[in-house]
C-alpha positions in Angstrom: -5.6 -4.4 -10.5 -3.9 -1.4 -9.1 -0.2 -1.0 -8.1 1.0 1.7 -5.7 4.7 2.4 -5.6 6.2 3.9 -2.4 9.7 5.2 -2.6 11.1 5.7 0.9 14.6 6.8 -0.4 17.5 5.8 1.8 15.3 4.6 4.8 16.9 1.6 6.4 15.4 -0.3 9.4 16.3 -3.6 11.0 13.6 -6.2 10.5 14.1 -7.3 14.1 14.2 -4.0 16.1 13.1 -1.3 13.5 16.3 0.6 14.2 20.0 -0.2 14.1 21.0 2.2 11.2 24.3 3.1 12.9 25.3 -0.3 14.2 28.2 -2.0 12.4 27.9 -5.0 10.1 24.6 -6.9 10.1 23.2 -9.9 8.3 20.6 -10.9 5.7 18.5 -13.9 6.6 16.4 -14.6 3.5 15.0 -11.2 2.7 15.3 -9.9 6.3 17.9 -7.3 7.0 19.2 -7.6 10.6 21.3 -4.8 12.2 24.7 -5.5 13.9 23.2 -5.5 17.4 20.4 -7.9 16.6 22.7 -10.1 14.5 24.3 -11.2 17.8 20.9 -12.9 18.7 20.7 -15.1 15.6 20.8 -18.6 16.8 20.6 -20.5 13.5 23.7 -19.5 11.5 22.8 -21.9 8.7 20.0 -19.6 7.8 22.3 -16.6 7.1 22.1 -15.5 3.5 24.8 -12.9 3.7 27.1 -11.4 6.3 27.6 -7.6 5.9 30.9 -5.8 6.1 31.7 -5.1 9.8 33.7 -2.0 8.9 30.5 -0.3 7.5 27.3 0.8 9.2 24.2 -1.4 8.8 22.7 1.4 6.8 25.5 1.6 4.4 25.6 -2.2 4.0 21.9 -2.2 3.2 22.1 0.7 0.7 25.1 -1.1 -1.0 23.1 -4.4 -1.1 20.0 -2.7 -2.7 22.2 -1.0 -5.3 24.0 -4.2 -6.1 20.8 -6.3 -6.2 18.2 -3.9 -7.6 20.1 -1.2 -9.3 19.1 1.5 -6.9 19.7 2.1 -3.2 16.2 3.5 -2.7 13.7 1.6 -0.6 11.0 0.9 -3.1 7.8 -1.0 -2.1 5.1 -2.0 -4.6 1.6 -2.8 -3.3 -0.8 -4.4 -5.7 -4.4 -4.7 -4.9 -6.7 -7.1 -6.8 -10.5 -7.1 -7.2 -12.3 -10.3 -7.9 -12.2 -9.9 -11.7 -8.4 -9.4 -11.7 -8.1 -12.6 -9.6 -10.2 -14.6 -12.0 -8.2 -13.3 -15.0 -5.0 -14.1 -13.3 -6.1 -17.7 -12.5 -7.2 -18.3 -16.0 -3.8 -17.0 -17.3 -2.0 -19.4 -15.0 -4.1 -22.4 -16.1 -3.3 -21.6 -19.8 0.4 -20.9 -19.1 
């Protein structure tokens, strides 16, 4: 098993339009960050996890959320690849857990 960590710093992209940094407000729907412009298109308000502060940019809201939730405002992605042996070991561990 190998894990690669990618730190994209303060990069912020809307999960709908891949832009939106300077729009105001925004939403979280599950783990999806949605900019202020795209938030206007959300048709199922019951799915909204969090409404961002409309006096701040989408970027600042996402950075604040990351810091509050993960202890850093950096965009950190971990990619773990498994070979067949790793998978078998993991499944055995789950069966014994």
